[in-house]
C-alpha positions in Angstrom: 5.0 -32.6 -41.0 4.2 -31.6 -37.4 4.4 -28.1 -36.1 7.3 -27.2 -33.9 6.2 -26.6 -30.3 9.6 -25.9 -28.6 10.9 -22.3 -28.6 12.6 -21.1 -31.7 15.8 -20.4 -29.8 15.9 -23.7 -28.0 19.0 -25.0 -29.7 20.9 -21.8 -29.0 19.9 -21.9 -25.3 20.9 -25.5 -25.1 24.3 -24.7 -26.6 24.8 -22.1 -23.9 24.1 -19.0 -26.0 22.4 -16.5 -23.7 21.9 -19.1 -21.1 20.1 -17.3 -18.2 21.9 -19.4 -15.6 25.3 -18.6 -17.0 24.6 -15.0 -17.6 23.6 -14.4 -14.0 26.9 -15.7 -12.6 26.7 -16.7 -8.9 24.3 -14.2 -7.4 23.4 -14.1 -3.7 19.8 -13.9 -4.8 17.7 -13.5 -7.9 14.0 -13.1 -8.7 13.3 -16.8 -7.8 15.3 -17.3 -4.6 18.0 -16.5 -2.1 21.3 -18.5 -2.0 22.0 -20.4 1.2 24.9 -22.6 -0.1 27.8 -21.9 -2.4 29.4 -25.2 -2.9 32.3 -26.5 -5.0 30.4 -26.4 -8.3 26.8 -25.5 -7.2 24.7 -22.9 -5.6 21.5 -23.7 -3.7 18.6 -21.2 -3.5 15.6 -21.3 -1.3 12.6 -20.4 -3.5 10.9 -17.1 -2.6 7.6 -18.7 -3.7 7.9 -22.3 -2.5 5.6 -25.0 -3.6 6.3 -26.7 -0.3 8.3 -25.3 2.7 12.0 -25.6 1.8 11.6 -25.9 -2.0 15.1 -25.3 -3.3 17.0 -25.2 -6.6 20.6 -26.5 -6.7 22.2 -24.9 -9.8 25.4 -26.3 -11.4 27.9 -23.4 -11.8 31.0 -24.9 -13.1 30.3 -24.2 -16.8 27.4 -24.4 -19.2 26.1 -28.0 -19.3 22.5 -28.6 -20.5 22.1 -32.2 -19.2 23.7 -34.2 -16.3 24.9 -36.8 -18.8 27.2 -34.2 -20.2 29.0 -33.6 -16.9 32.4 -35.2 -16.6 32.8 -37.7 -13.8 34.5 -35.2 -11.4 31.8 -32.6 -12.1 29.1 -35.1 -11.6 30.5 -36.3 -8.3 31.0 -32.7 -7.1 27.4 -31.7 -8.1 25.9 -34.6 -6.3 28.1 -33.9 -3.3 26.9 -30.3 -3.2 23.3 -31.5 -3.7 23.7 -33.9 -0.8 24.8 -31.1 1.6 21.7 -29.1 0.6 19.4 -32.2 1.0 20.8 -32.9 4.5 20.3 -29.2 5.5 16.7 -29.2 4.2 16.0 -32.4 6.1 17.5 -30.9 9.3 15.6 -27.6 9.1 12.2 -28.6 7.6 11.9 -32.2 8.9 10.1 -33.6 5.7 9.2 -37.2 5.5 10.9 -37.4 2.0 12.6 -35.3 -0.6 11.8 -35.2 -4.3 14.6 -34.4 -6.8 13.4 -33.0 -10.0 15.8 -32.5 -12.9 13.9 -31.2 -15.9 15.8 -28.5 -17.9 12.8 -27.9 -20.1 12.7 -24.2 -19.4 16.3 -23.5 -18.6 18.6 -26.1 -20.3 21.3 -25.8 -17.7 21.9 -28.5 -15.1 19.9 -27.9 -12.0 17.7 -29.8 -9.6 14.6 -28.7 -7.8 14.7 -30.3 -4.3 11.1 -30.4 -3.0 10.5 -31.5 0.6 7.4 -33.7 1.0 5.4 -33.8 4.2 3.0 -36.3 5.8 0.1 -33.9 5.2 0.9 -32.9 1.6 -1.8 -33.2 -1.1 -0.3 -36.1 -3.1 1.3 -38.8 -0.9 3.3 -41.2 -3.0 2.8 -39.2 -6.2 4.3 -36.0 -7.7 2.8 -32.8 -6.5 -0.1 -31.6 -8.7 0.4 -28.5 -10.8 -2.1 -26.6 -8.7 0.4 -26.7 -5.7 2.9 -24.8 -7.8 0.4 -22.4 -9.3 -1.0 -21.5 -5.8 2.4 -21.0 -4.1 2.7 -17.6 -2.3 5.7 -15.5 -1.6 7.3 -16.1 1.8 7.1 -13.1 4.1 10.5 -11.4 4.2 11.1 -12.3 7.9 10.4 -16.0 7.4 12.6 -16.1 4.3 15.4 -14.5 6.2 15.0 -16.9 9.2 14.8 -20.0 6.9 17.9 -18.9 5.0 19.9 -18.4 8.2 18.8 -21.9 9.5 19.8 -23.5 6.2 23.2 -21.8 6.2 23.9 -23.0 9.7 22.8 -26.5 8.7 25.0 -26.5 5.6 28.0 -25.3 7.6 27.6 -28.2 10.1 27.1 -30.8 7.3 
């Protein structure tokens, strides 16, 4: 028999017990990022330590749902609509050549997507960003974070 590699509390997290996304509610900011959009069912956060300029997380806030396939049709449509508002804002503010949408749930089994802008000069054109890009990400200076949040909020409001 193989050795279990997933956390011992994985099943309880997936069921919503002590889900960190649910426990935090809808904060304006957390240790990872600052909210720039509060949508119908989602919040979007600009990451404090972005892998690429504009790296954001769009977190479903309607209820605990560990996988997008478990959203009902109305929730799914609302989540994607909120995500689209954020994607348009990221495109308007950061001018990427493409956006990657990463939906993992491996660490926090609660529906969310990392939206990662890609640029013409990034280190992996046509491929996923290498782990080293995430490992070497640095905190945004407070003034740049504030300015980017303000720009994203304006872009979301006009979307």
